[in-house]
N, C-alpha and C positions, 0 to 999 in steps of 0.2 A: 325787385324782391330778392333775386339772386345776389345782387350787389350788397344789400343790407345784411343778408345771411352770412355772406363771406366776411363782411366787415365785423359782424358780431363775433364770428369765430376767431378772427384775427385779434380782436380786442380781448377776448377770453384767453387766448394763448399768451398775449402780452402780459395780462394780469397774472396768470399762472406762473409764467417765467419770473416775473418780479417777486411773487410770493415765495417761490422756491429759492431765489437768490437771497432774499431777506432772511429766510429761515436758516440758510446754510452759512451765513457769514458769522464768523467769530465762534468762540467756544460757548457751549451751553453752560449757563450758571444755574445751579440748583440750590435753592434756599433750604437748609436743613432744619431751621427753626420755624415751625408753623406759626408761632406767635399767638397761640390761643390763650387768652387770659383765663386764669383759674385752672388751666389744665395741668396735670402732673408733668414733671420734667420729661418723663419718657415719651409722652405724646409729642411734645415739641421737638425733642431730639431725634425721634424716629429710630429705625433699625440701627443697631450698633454692635460693635465688639468691645467689651469692657474688661479691663484688668483693674480691679479695685479691691477693697478690703473684703468683699464678699467672694472673691475668686476671679477666675477667668471665665467670662460668660458671653454667650451669644444671645443677643436680644433681638427679637423680631416684633415689629409693631404693624398691626393690621387694623383696618377700619371698615365699617359698613354703614351705608346710608339707611335711613328708615325704610322698612319694607312692609309695615303694617303689623308684623308679628315680632315683638321685641326679643323673644327667645331665638327665633330664626336669625334675626339681625345680629344678636350676640354670638351665635354659632358661626355665622359668616365672618365676623370680625376675628373670632378665635382661630378659625381655619386660615384666614389670611395672615395672621400673626405667625402661625406655625409655618406657613409657606415662606414667610420672610426669614425665619430661622433656617429653613432648608436652603434658601438661596445663599445666605451668609455662610452657612456651614459648607455648602458645596464650593463656594469661592475659596474658603480656607483650605479645604481638602485639595483643590486644584493647586494651590501653592505647595502643600505638602507633597503632592505627587511630583510636581516639577522639581522641587528640591531633592527629593529622593532619587528621581531618575538621573539628575545631574550627578549626585554623589555615587550612585551605583555604576553609572557608565564610566566615571573617572576612576573608579576602583576596579574596573574590568569585569564587573558582574554581568552575567548574561540575562538581563531582565527584559521583558517586552512591555511596551507602553500599554498594549491591550490588556494584558494580564493584570497589571497594576491598576489600571483604570477601572476594570471590572471589580476588583477587590475593594477599591476606594468607594465606588458607587454603592456596593452592598453595605459597606460599613456606614455610609451616610444614611441609608434607609433605616438601618437598625437603630442608629442613634436618634433619629427623629422621633421614634416612639417615646423617647424620654423627654422631649420638649414639653414643658408644662406652662399653662396660662398662669401668670402670677399677678395680673391686674387687668382691670377694665375701667373705662371712664366714658360717660355719656356727656357730650357737649350739650348744655341746656339750650343753647341758641339754635343749633342745627339738628339736634337729636341724633347726630352721628355717634356711633359707639366705637371706641378704640379699645383694642386689647393688646397686651404685651405677653409674648411667650419667651421662655428662657430655657437655654440648654447650657449646662455647666461642663467645662472642659474636663473636669474629673470624670464625669460620666462617659465622655467620649473615650478617654484613656481606659476606663474600666471595661468598656465594650470591646476595645481593641485587645485587651489582655484576655478576654473571654472567648475570642474567636479562635476556633481550632484549625481551620483550613486556610489560614492566611500565610502568605510567604513570610518565612521567619525573619528574613532581613528587613522586609518592609515593616513588620510588626515591631521589631527592635528599634528601627529608625523612628517610628511614630512614638514609641514609649520614651525614647531619649530626647527627641527633638521637638515634640509637639508643643511644649510650653514656650520654647525659644521662638518657634515659628509664630505661635499665637501672639507673643509679645511684639514681634516685628510687625505683623499684620495689624494689630490694634494700634500701634504707634503710627503706621502709615495712614490709617483711616481716621485719625484725629483731625 
């Protein structure tokens, strides 16, 4: 009995080790096109940073499986879409922060990472209030609801210009460099 228990544990450990090795080998490939027939392009493309004729836009796509109450399901999909906008905007603002800190330090400015990070986080929270749901779609096969939220870069810049207690150099940097950084990040994410 003890021998078979020990053998079972050894076999389980070997399987776990093999599974971990299989999962960790090679880079993870993520398919960005869901390939849902009849779905709007934004569903298949997913969360993105767009620079097109409509402007510089942060798009977040969220989904929710059926929960029995369609309005609750729609609300969950909307909230997840807004959360995706928050994630993308936060990543964008991390780039802004890094670029600003590099520029400020090379210019000899006495700025602290903590102060700039706090101001950027507050700015991100204020901007998220402006993210709006611009579309929804229900997959007729699975009944999953997809929502897309949008935040325009113009709104981000308008919010920055309206903030009174922001470091003036940071504010000026965002006002002058935000579009260039956006274009660079959008190009990198294609």
